[in-house]
C-alpha angles and dihedrals in degrees: 000000000000120000115270091017138122135222117196094222095182091062101030111130111242124190108228130217129189115260108254113265092243090060098041114102099171140352127006107294123182132190138207133191140184120190106212109178150324111252121178093346092306126113111237121198152134121260128183133181127192120223114295140080128278141166121229141169107226134225120221097281142166115196143174116216108226096182145345136047134266144147123225117205125191128220088222127058097282118127117255120258119232106201133198141149113313096019120133117208140177129210128196122232110261097018111148109223145177115212118204109190115189095170122027105277123212126184142176108226140193118199 
């Protein structure tokens, strides 16, 4: 991003790719990503996942959900996260998760 500029993250076009087979749990989920900038040493970007279920190992991340609906379950004893538009969530580096997306989820992340 350029200084003093705007990106319309909710409408930004993202090229989607299928989730790798070893991460796919159910359905045919796809993800798209756009890395926007580095700010204060943090990567800032937009990420999206279509409906389906996938496993992931997380980075240290803070994100704001722009649209969609999902549940994130953890392999440890952490309570599941129920996500929807306007939610702000934090993930811990190394957390093993299962994302169940019921409505295409789009988020702005800092990592």
